[in-house]
C-alpha positions, 0 to 999 in steps of 0.5 A: 594758652590762648587766654594767656596770649590774650592776657599778655597782648592786653598787658603789652597794649596797656604798657605801650599806651602808658609809654606813649602817654609818658612821652606825650607828657614830656613833650607837652611839658617842654612845649608848654614851658617853652612857650613861656620861657626866655629863649636864652640861658647863661650858665656859669658852672664848673668845667666838665660838669654837663655832657654836651649831649645833655645841653643839646637835649635841653636846647632841643626840647625847650628851644632855649639857647644855652651859653656855657661859661666856666670857673675853676673855684668857688672863689673865682665864681663869687668874685665875678658874681659880686661885680655883676650877678645879673650876668648869668642865670644859673651858677653852681655853688658849693655848700660854704659858698652858697651860704656866703652868697645867701648872706650877701644877698646876691641870690634869687629865691627859687620858685619851686612850683617851676621845679617839681622834680625837686621831689626826687632829691633825698631829704638828707640833702635838703635844708642844710645849714647853708640854706636852712629854709631851702629857698635859694639852692637845689642840690645837684651833686655830692662828693668827696675829696680823696687821695688817688695813688698810682700803685705802679709808681708808689710801692709804700702804703698811703693811708693818711694826709701826712703821707703826701709830705713824704720825700718820695713824692717830690714833684710828683703830686697834683692837688686841687687849686683850692685854698679851703681844701689844702688849708683844711687838710693841714688843719686836720693834721693838727687835730683841728677842724677844716674850718679852724680860724685860730691864727696860731693854728693857721700859722702852723698850717701855712708852714706845713703847706710851704713844706708840702709845696716841693712835692706839688707838681701842679695845682689843678681843680679842673681836670686833675685826673689828666696828670694821673692818667698820663703818669706825670704824677704819682698821686693826687688830692682830687675830687672823688669823681676825678679819682674814679675816672682816672681809675677807669683809664688806668686800673693801677690808680687806687682811691684812698679815703684818708684816715683823718676824715675826708672833705665832703661837699655838696654842689647846688644850683643857685640863681644869681640876683637879677638873672635875666632868664629866671624861668629858663633857669628853673626849667633847666634845673627841673630838666636836670632833675629828671631821673633819666637825665640826671642818671645819664650825667652821672654815667659820664661824670660820676659825681654822687647824685642826691637824686634818689630816683636817678640812682635807681637807674645807675649801674651798681658798680657806680654806687659801690665806688668808694670814691663817690659813694663811700661807706657810712662810717667814712661819711660820718668821719667827714667834714663839710666846709663852712662859710668863715665870714671875715676870717676868709680874708685870712685864708686868702692871705695864707693861700697867696703867700703859699702860691708865691713861695 
């Protein structure tokens, strides 16, 4: 018994020493980085993407002031950075937009010596088609676009994108204010790719979306869950995480993975060309990729994380939520958006014509 107590005491002392050492390592790492970093960081990212406490934690550890600016679409972000990319130090670009920015040469290559926590990212999220050499992007979040339905209000089955066109949904939908998503859905209903650029297909797509518009109460990419939770709409085409958060507030809200196959997306940290605080940007990316930090963010904003080590710290209920971590067979049916090159102007024209109808 005495030996057992002595052994247990030794283990406790060893673990305590390790904990102290780990704490010192983080502190020393922050202090060491802080001595070399610029004292300001300008973020240009989605709204409701980083909890306030996460930003304050970075400021306190690294002694860097964070300025937070937001956009509501990849296109808005691209338009602003195309005018002056040096205005911001970090942005977040979805797959197809990261590809377009890379081709337009408005991104800085990332010094991965300053981002050692990138080792925590699953290999399946790296070196994808939009950044095949993995030089310009660091995966941050992964997710889906799903249908969310308030089952207290909707008494018929919803299984497909085409159900959104039902007359029962007149003035009762919230949809993402995103041309690629809405045009992609209508393309999909014609049996085509979300990235289809055939003018004949797109003309049909435009007519379909004009027919859908009476059902749309609001276009909202920032916080579509708000109208779902308040009961002002009956259903929506929303980010998976928004559907998950809406269900947490109202259990009657159900996630539907459309049978045609859903849109998949991956958001990535990028550093705009000419960023004035590049080292601070890389320190921030590395900080976010710490498992404890990334897991804390995922608990507040439950977008799927490509950070494998952070997932180990999450509640199993989060990892089992089909809105954010869908079954493998649904992922295989899904589709990522691609950079359309010159055909982007055709999508923009269609979107403008739909919005003014």
